[in-house]
C-alpha positions as CSV (number, residue, x, y, z in Angstrom):
1,X,243.1,124.3,156.3
2,X,241.8,127.9,156.1
3,X,239.2,128.6,153.8
4,X,240.0,132.7,153.5
5,X,240.5,132.5,149.8
6,X,237.1,131.8,148.1
7,X,238.9,130.1,144.9
8,X,239.9,127.0,146.8
9,X,238.0,124.0,145.3
10,X,235.2,122.3,147.5
11,X,237.3,119.0,146.5
12,X,239.8,120.0,149.6
13,X,237.0,119.7,152.0
14,X,234.4,117.2,150.7
15,X,233.9,115.1,147.8
16,X,232.1,117.8,145.5
17,X,233.7,118.7,142.5
18,X,234.9,122.0,141.7
19,X,234.1,123.2,138.2
20,X,237.1,125.2,137.3
21,X,240.6,123.6,137.3
22,X,242.4,126.4,135.8
23,X,243.6,129.0,138.1
24,X,245.9,132.1,138.0
25,X,249.5,131.8,139.5
26,X,248.7,134.7,141.9
27,X,245.8,132.9,143.2
28,X,247.5,129.9,143.8
29,X,250.8,131.3,145.3
30,X,248.6,133.7,147.5
31,X,246.5,130.9,149.1
32,X,249.8,128.8,149.7
33,X,251.5,131.7,151.3
34,X,248.3,132.1,153.2
35,X,248.2,128.6,154.6
36,X,251.7,127.6,154.7
37,X,252.4,125.2,152.1
38,X,254.3,124.8,148.8
39,X,253.4,123.9,145.4
40,X,255.3,121.7,143.1
41,X,255.8,122.7,139.5
42,X,256.4,120.0,136.8
43,X,257.8,120.5,133.5
44,X,255.7,118.1,131.2
45,X,256.2,117.1,127.5
46,X,253.9,114.3,127.0
47,X,250.6,112.8,127.9
48,X,252.4,110.3,130.1
49,X,254.3,112.8,132.2
50,X,251.0,115.0,132.5
51,X,249.0,111.9,133.5
52,X,251.6,111.0,136.2
53,X,251.7,114.6,137.8
54,X,247.6,114.9,137.6
55,X,247.2,111.5,139.3
56,X,249.7,112.3,142.0
57,X,247.9,115.6,142.5
58,X,244.7,113.5,142.4
59,X,246.0,111.5,145.3
60,X,247.3,113.9,147.4
61,X,244.4,116.2,146.8
62,X,247.2,119.1,146.2
63,X,247.2,122.1,143.5
64,X,250.1,121.8,140.8
65,X,252.0,124.0,138.5
66,X,252.5,122.6,135.3
67,X,255.5,123.9,133.0
68,X,256.4,124.0,129.3
69,X,259.8,125.1,128.5
70,X,260.7,127.0,125.6
71,X,262.6,124.0,123.9
72,X,259.5,121.8,124.8
73,X,256.9,124.3,122.9
74,X,259.4,124.4,120.3
75,X,259.7,120.8,120.0
76,X,256.2,119.5,120.5
77,X,254.5,122.8,119.3
78,X,252.4,125.3,121.4
79,X,249.1,123.9,119.7
80,X,250.3,120.2,121.2
81,X,251.2,121.5,124.7
82,X,248.2,123.7,124.9
83,X,245.9,120.6,124.1
84,X,247.7,118.6,127.0
85,X,246.9,120.9,129.4
86,X,243.0,121.4,128.0
87,X,242.9,117.6,128.5
88,X,244.1,117.7,131.8
89,X,241.5,120.6,133.0
90,X,238.9,118.4,131.3
91,X,239.9,115.0,133.0
92,X,240.8,116.4,136.4
93,X,238.3,119.3,136.8
94,X,238.8,119.1,140.7
95,X,242.3,119.9,140.9
96,X,243.6,123.6,140.6
97,X,246.3,124.0,138.1
98,X,248.4,126.8,136.8
99,X,250.2,126.7,133.3
100,X,253.4,128.4,133.6
101,X,255.2,128.9,130.2
102,X,258.9,128.2,131.9
């Protein structure tokens, strides 16, 4: 894996932890394009879905795009979705993630 971009967490290369999980979509997509890989995007509406996605990302040591549709934000409430994402950032600080409001 190329290390051209400086945002890539050390986690991808060793067992050290990167202190910032939340990255911009541009950073993530630019790195993926430069290094020839795709990034999955998952709609999350509850803690169980989010934990499953983050555990899979941890297992595969891959970045992830999390999405919340307008319907999910209306149903669950924006504050609930916001706190879900914040919990993921705290619990998985070594996994780069983007929050996309689908």
